[in-house]
C-alpha positions in Angstrom: -9.4 8.0 9.4 -7.8 9.3 6.2 -7.9 7.9 2.6 -5.6 8.5 -0.6 -5.8 7.2 -3.9 -2.3 6.1 -5.5 -1.5 4.9 -9.0 0.8 1.9 -9.2 3.8 2.9 -11.6 6.3 0.2 -11.2 6.8 -2.7 -14.0 5.4 -5.5 -11.8 2.7 -3.9 -9.6 2.5 -4.9 -6.0 4.1 -8.5 -6.5 6.5 -10.4 -4.3 9.5 -8.1 -3.9 7.8 -4.6 -3.9 4.8 -6.0 -1.8 7.2 -7.1 0.9 9.0 -3.6 0.9 5.4 -2.2 1.2 4.4 -4.4 4.1 7.7 -3.6 6.0 6.9 -0.2 5.7 3.4 -0.3 6.6 4.3 -2.2 10.0 6.7 0.8 11.0 3.5 2.6 11.8 1.0 1.9 14.6 -2.0 3.1 12.7 -4.4 0.4 11.2 -3.7 0.6 7.7 -5.8 -1.1 4.6 -5.4 -1.4 0.9 -8.6 -1.1 -1.1 -8.8 -2.3 -4.8 -12.4 -2.6 -6.5 -14.8 -3.9 -3.7 -11.9 -5.5 -1.7 -10.3 -4.4 1.4 -7.2 -6.2 3.0 -4.9 -5.3 5.8 -1.8 -3.6 4.4 0.4 -5.3 7.0 -0.4 -8.6 5.5 1.6 -10.0 2.8 -1.1 -12.6 1.6 -3.7 -10.0 1.6 -1.8 -7.3 -0.4 -0.8 -10.1 -2.9 -4.3 -11.6 -3.1 -5.3 -8.2 -4.6 -3.2 -8.8 -7.8 -2.3 -5.2 -8.0 -0.7 -4.4 -11.4 1.1 -1.6 -13.1 -1.5 1.2 -13.9 -3.8 0.2 -11.4 -5.2 2.7 -8.8 -5.6 1.6 -5.4 -6.7 3.4 -2.2 -4.8 3.5 0.8 -6.8 3.9 4.1 -5.1 4.5 7.6 -6.7 5.2 11.0 -4.7 6.0 14.0 -2.2 8.1 15.9 0.3 8.5 12.9 -2.4 8.0 9.9 -1.0 10.9 8.1 2.6 9.9 8.5 1.8 6.5 7.3 0.0 7.5 4.1 2.8 9.9 3.2 5.4 7.2 3.7 3.6 4.5 1.8 2.5 7.0 -1.1 6.4 8.0 -1.2 7.5 4.5 -1.4 4.9 3.5 -4.1 5.9 6.9 -6.2 9.6 5.7 -6.3 8.5 2.7 -8.2 10.3 0.6 -5.3 13.4 1.5 -7.1 13.0 -0.9 -9.9 
C-alpha cells in the first residue's frame, strides 16, 4: 500500500465534471484506491463517495492505493489532478 498527498488546483475542485474524470481514471486500475480528506476515507471509484468529501480548490487530499498497479494508479491520478482537469 502506498499513499500520496496532492493539492487540488483547478477552479472548482473535485465536483461534477472533474470528479467524473477522476473516477473514470481510477476505474482503469485494478488496485483498490481511496481518497482521504480530514478524517474521512472514500472509495476513489465511487462518484458519490468522492463528491461527498466536498473537495474544493486549494485543499490537500491523500490518495491511497493498494494492489498490483498501485504505483501506476497514483502516478496517473496525480497527473490528472495536476493538469487541473484541463479547465
